[in-house]
N, C-alpha and C positions, 0 to 999 in steps of 0.2 A: 634676853640679844636676841638678835637676827641677822640674817646676811644682808638685809639692807643697810642696818647702821654701821656693819662693819666696811662696807664700798664708801660709805659718808666718811668715815675718817679715813679710809684711804685715799680718796678722792680728794681729801682737805688738804690732806700733804701732799700730794701732787702738786694742787693749784694752787702752790705757797699761801696756805692759809686763807686763801680768800674762798668763802662759806659760796658767796654769788657766784663765781667762777664754777667752782664745783658743782653747785646747784644746775647749773645750766648744762657742764658737762656729763650730768645724770638726768637730765630732762626731768627734774623736779624743783621744789620751790625753795628757797634759801628760809625760810622759817621751816620746812620739815625739816632741812638736811640740820639745820641747828638744835630743833629741839629732839631731833633724835637719839644724836651727840650726847646733850645732856642726861638722854635716858639711859645712855649705856653707860657714862659716868657714874649717876647713882645705882644703878646696878652693881657696877664692879668695885663703888665705892672708892676711886680715885678721880683726879681729874685726869683727863688726857692730855689735855691743851693746858697753857698758859695764856690767860685772857689779858687785856687792858679794854675796861667798860665793856659792851659787848662783843669786840674782835677777839681773832682767836690769833697767838704769836706765836707760838713756836710749842714745841713737845712738852710734856713734862721727863720726869727721867723713867716715871713707871710710863708713861704713854710711849716710848720709844720701844720698851721691851712689849705694850703691848699691838703696838701697830706691827711689829717683829710676828709675832703671832697671828695677826689679822693677815697679814700677806700669805704665811702657810697655809690657812685656813681655805682663804680665796682660789689661791694658786691650786688647793687639793680639789676646789668644786669646780674651777674650768677643767681640771684633770678628768672628771666624773665625766665632765658636761661631752668630752672629745673621745672617752673611751668609747659612749653612748653611742653615738654620731658614726665613729670608726665600725662598731660592730655591727651596725645597722646599715652604714653605706659602706665597703669599702674602697670603692673605684668612683669616687664623686665628693664634692663640697668646693669649700674656698679655700686656696691657698695663697695666703700674702709673703711676699718675698722682699723684702728690704735691702737697699743696695744702693752702691753710689752707679754715679754716670758708666765708669769704665767699665766696670763689671757686668750694666747690664746690657750696654753696648759691645763689647767685644767677650766676656768670658759665659754668658748664659744663652746666647742664639741656638747655637747647638743641643746646647743641654735640655732647653726647654721647647726645642721642636722634636726630638727623641720622648721625651716626658709625655709630654700633650700627645704625641702617639698613643702611649700604653695608658693613656686618663684622660680620653678625651670627654670626660662629664665631668674633672676638676675644673675650676674658675680659678684659675693664675691671675695674681695682682702684683705688678712690680713697684712698688714705693720706692720714690728716689730722696737720696740726703746725702747730709756729712755725717760722716762717725758717729758723731754723737747722736746726732739726730736718729741714725739706725737702731743705735744699740738703746734707745729708750723706746722706740716702736715694738722695739723686741721683749722689752722687762714689763712693759703695760699691756702687754697682750695684744698687741695690734699689730704681729706678724709673727710669723711662724718661723720663718730663718732670719737669720739676718749675714750678709755679707760682707768684708770688706778688709781693706789691707792694714789700716791705721785704726788703733781706736777699739777693737772689739774684744782684743785680749786682756785689754787691763779694765776691763769692763765688770763690778762686783755681779752675781748672779748669773752671770753668761757664762756659758761653757765655749770655750775658743776650740775650736777643731781646726788644722791644719789643711790646707783646701789644694794649693798648689803654689810653688816655686815660680819669681819671675825676677826679670834684670828691667833696669833702665836701656834705654839707648838713647843716644844724639840724632836728632832730627834735624837734616840740613836741608837749603834748597840745590837743583841742580849744579855742580860743577863748583860748589864750595871749597875754598883753600883745607879747609881739614877734610877733605878726602884723599888730599896727599898726603896726608899723614899716615906713615906705618900703624904707629897704634897712638892714638890721642892721649892726652896728659888733663889734670886739671887746669895747670897753666894756661894750654892753650885754651880750653875750651872758655876760660876768662877773659879772654881776647874778645870775645865777641857780646853782646846783648843777650840777656839770657831771658826765653820764655819758657816756662814749666807750672806745675802743679802750686793750686791754694796750698798752704801750710797744713791744709788738715788731712789733705789726700795724696792717696796712693803714692807713697813710699817717699813724700818730700824731709821728712825728718831725716833719711838718710842721704839723699844729696846737700842739704845742709849741714850734715855731722863731716861729710867726707870735705867738701870745704874750707868748715871751721879746725879741721883737724890739721891742713895745710896752712892755716893762717890765710888764708886767698878767702876777700871778699868779692863775690860774683854781682855782675852787673844784672839782674834777676828786672827785668823791665816790665814784665807782664806776668802775671798769674790767673790762673784760671783752672774750676773744677774739673772741665771738659775738653779731652784731648783732640776731639774732633776741632774746637778752638784753638787751640795752642797750632795744630798743626797748619789752621788757616792764617795764620800770622805768621809762622814761618814761611809758606809760601808768598808769602807779599815779601819778603824780605825784611822784617822788621828786626830778625833775630833766628839764635838758634834754637831748637826745642828739646829739652830732658822729658822725656815720656817712656811710660810703661812701653816695653816692650811689644805684648800684643796688640798694641793700638797701632801698629804700622800692619799696612794691608798694601800689597803691591799691587794688587789689581787697581786699588783704586786711589794711593797716594804716588801715582807717577810721576808727580814732580816733586819728588820729595826722594833724599837718600837717608839711610839708617847709617851710624856708626855705632857698632859693639861696645856698650861702656861698663858692664860686669866687674870689670877691674880696677873701674874707680867708685862705684856705689853699691858695691855686690849681690848679696842676694835680698829677697824681699817673698814676704807668706801672706797670702790671700787667708783666711779664715773665715769659716763660716762659722756662725751663733747660734748655739739655740740656748732657751733659757732652763737653766738649772732647774732641776723637777719638772719640767714641763712635761705631757703625753705628748709624744710624737705618731700620728697617723702612718699608716702602713705604706700610705706614696709618699710621704715627709721622707721615709728612710730612703726610696726607691731613688728622689730627686737626689739627694744626698750622696749615693754612691753613685749616680752620675755624672754630677758635677767632682765628684773625685774618689773615682775606684778601689783608690786603697780604704777608704771609710766604710765599710761593708755594717750592715746591721748589728753584729757581732760587736766588731771594734765599737760604733758608735753608742751600742748602750752597757757596754765595758765603762767608756770613759766616761758615762751619765753618771754610775753607778761609784767611779771612785769622788766625784762630784769635787771635781778640783777646777778650776779658773780657767786652766789651758792643757792641753793633753798633748804630747807628741807622740808620732809614730814614726 
């Protein structure tokens, strides 16, 4: 048996048992993938996949255990490669961050400015997506770090480290009637059309839960993944916005005012995710601490050794 066979099995599962797609992803031929898998099954003496004709359909019971072992082996191989690269070049390499627009736009600029000063030879790539896509990039070894508020903490195989807390704010045009309220309520907010995040982003679940708890059905007329888009439509007078507090910039958002809403929607935690069992290069630890000063290398290593899906500080 060999690593190529292991990679073929893993990719076949990742590509929903489509060997043609798996072959393309691995830059090889479909017959070669099929032959290698059959040879591995012959050597192990069990079928890894259930088949219908020449097509594979699902994993067999022993196949599920074999896949688990294959993933651990390939993870260790990637760790070996990273260890070698790390010791060969401590201050250079490629660093991929998977994150949402809000984090890339508002949380990362200061962090990455300082990071690139310290590691000018490290090439940083930001891959944006929704929380599910971000988690997939991390678990499939296409990103070193994942950063998001939603989703990461519930992803198997991902260690979610708490980065920072934040609260939602209500954003309104200048001279909006809500600005005359000493304290806004959900009932008052619900009188106006609302523009806020898509359900997968930026603590939207907290917003929905708050209204549901009071049996209020808000008039959400527009959903977006991008706080800048939300602010643009609030400026037009289409409705009021509910956005992350750190998305407000008093210098740039001069046509808008914010109303604090932590008493309505509570606190949110942005998590920084790393793949469990992954080897983190030295500059990755530095990035993590720049992002959240409480997450020192010692703390992160302790969390990784505990092998829990989430970690509280």
